[in-house]
N, C-alpha and C positions, 0 to 999 in steps of 0.2 A: 222108195228111192235109196240108193246106196249112199253110205256116209263117205264124203270126199276125203282124199288124203290132204290133211292140213299141213301147211308149211310151218316152219319154226315160229313160235310166238302167236300163231293163229288159234282162234276158237270158233265154235259153231254155236250161234244163239237162236233160240226159238222166237219167232215173231208173233206167235199167238194169232195168226191169220192163215186160214186155209192150209195149215200144216207147213207153212213156209219157214225156211231157216235162212240165216245169213252168215257169211264168213267174215270175221273181223280180227284185227290185231290190236289189242289194247295198248300196246307199246307205241303204235303209230297214231291211230285215231279211231274212235268208235262213234256211231251215230248217237244223238241225244234225243231228248223228248221233243225238241223243236222240229226235227224232221218228221216224227210221228204225227205231231199236231198239224203240220203243213199238209201231210198226205191226206188227212181227214178233212181239212178245210178246203182243199182243192177239189174240183169236180171235173169230170171228163165224160162226155156223152158216148153213146154206143158208136163204135167205128172211128172214134177220135184218134188223132196222132198227137202224142204228148212228148215234149222234150224237157228233160231235167238238166239244168245247167250246173255243173260242178257236183256231179252225182255222188262223189265219194265211193263208198262200197255198194252203191246201188239201192240204198234203203227206200227212197221215195218211189222209183219206178216199180220196185218189187211190191211194196205195200199198195200202190195204186193198181197194180195188176190184180190184186186180191179183191179190191173194193169197187172197181169200175169195169165197164165193158169196152174200154178203149181198145182200138185195134192194134196200135203200136205204141210202145213206150220206149223212148231212147234216152239213155243216160250219157252225158258228155263229161269226161273226167280227164284232167291233164296229168295227174300222177299215175304212172304206169302200175305201181304196186297196188294202189286202190282199185284201179280199173280192172286189174287181173282178178282181184278178190270178187269184184262185182260180177265179172263174167262167169266165174266159177259158181257163184251163188245162183245165177240165172240158170245154169246148166243143172245144178243140184235140184232146183225147184221145178225143173222141166217146163219152163216158160219161155224158152228161146224162140218160140213161134210168135211171141208177142213183145218180149223185152229184148232190147239190143243195147250193148254197151260200146261206146266209141271212145278211144283214147285220143284226146285232142284238146286244143286251147279254145276257151270261150271267145277270145278275141279273134279267132279265125273261124268261128261258127259259120259265117256266110260262105266260106270256102269249102267247108265240110258237108253242109246241107244246102238244099235248095231254099232260097229265101221265100218267106211267106208260105211255107209248106206245113206248118203246124197249127193245130187248133188250140193247144194249151201249152204254155211254158211254165215250169215250176223252178224254184231255186231256193236253196238254203245257203246263201253266200257267206263269205267271211264277214264278220261283224265289225272287227276292229280295224281302225285306220292304221296304215303302215307305220311301224316304229313305236306304237303305243304298247309299252311293256314287252317288247319283242326282244328275245335273247338269242334265239337260233332261227333266223329267217329261212333257212333251208330245210328245216325239219318238217315232216308231214303235218304235225299238229299246228305249227305256225302257219303253214300254207292254207290249212282249212279254216283257221280262226282269224287270220290277219290278211289285209289286202296286199299280199306279197306279189302274186302272179296276176291278179286282176283286181279292179276296184268296182265300186257300185256303178259307175258310169259304163264300164265295160260290160257288166252283166245286163244292164237295162238296154244298152245299144243292141246287144245280141238278141235279147228277147224281142225287141221291136222288129228287128229284121227277120227273125224266124217266124213270127206270128203273121197270119193273114189278117186283114182288116176285120175287126169283130172278134178276134181271138182273145182268149183269156190268159192273164198272167197272175201267178200266185207266188208270194214270197213271204218268208218269215225273217224278221230282223229285230233289232233292238229299238225300243221306243225313243232313246235319246238321240237317234238319228232321223226321226220321223219327218221333221220339216225338210231336211236335206233330201230324203227319199221322195217326198211328194213333188218337190221342185224338179228333181231329176226324172221322175216318172213322166211328169207333164212335158218336159223337154223332149222326151223320147216317144211322145204320143201314146203313152200307156196311162190312160186316165184312171186315177184311183176311184174305185167304186164301192169297196167294202173293206172295213177294218174290224178286227177283234183283238182287244188287249188281253194278254195272258198274265194273270197274277199268281204268284206262289201261294199266297194266303189272301183272304178277303180284305184284310186291313193293311196289306202291303202294296207298294207301287208295282206296276206291271214290269215284268222282266223280259217279255217278248211281245211282238205285235205281228199278227197275221194280216196280210194285205192281198186284196184282189184288185187287179187292174184290167182295163179293157182297151185293146188296141184301137185307136181312133174313136174312143167313146166320148160321150158328152159329159160335162161336169155334173155330177150328182153323187154325193158320198153318203153311204149308210154305215153307221157305227153300231155294231152288234153288242149285245150284253157281254160283259166280261166273262172270261173263262177262268175259273178258280181251280188251281191244281190240288191243293191240300185243305183238309178240314183242320180244325184247331188241334186235333190229336195227332196230326201228322199223317193221317191216312188219306188216300186219294178221295176226292169228292165223287159222288155217284156218277156225274156226267163223265168225268175222266175215266173212271173204272169201266163204265158200260160202253162208252163211245170209242174209247181209244185202246181198251184192252189191257190197261195197266193193273 
């Protein structure tokens, strides 16, 4: 594949999967480990339709295109600049037959897509409540990290509408909001089924939580063993290095 013409401030990063690369602009926003962990935590069967809400530069659909046999992976992103980078990354990796990027608002997902038409919905939403340490609410990083243009309820409502009954929902978030997350998921008929806490070190509190929900599922929650990112010497644990490619 030919190297793309990058715009000012952009760079090309190797994803260590199937030779895939991604276009990013570090001055705007770059994907983090949370997106990579979510792409591995989520599953999609052969022929599945997957929707990623707030896809940013398309990291989750691109990584899931490498690891699953999903038929179609759609990324919905409201910021035009991020959506443009995602679209160009899809073309660069020659996966436009499976991955599609749509520039639009999560709150209008039901007007953009047919309701109940997806088997899987993924999301790495803004973690921080609006106004919490927020200096520039219009900046791309603020929009990605804070609930400026959408909040948790907006994301869960869209996921519920887009999933067919029995469809799976996957999200990465912060543990300090877990009780709120469970209440909101239940409200939107996304029954929490599986969680895994992510710890930076074995003796530290979790910094992330991976969550799987089931549209119209019955109550029964499974808590998986914790995922530890670093060994004592600061190197990645064997699971992280082998499973996630770090």
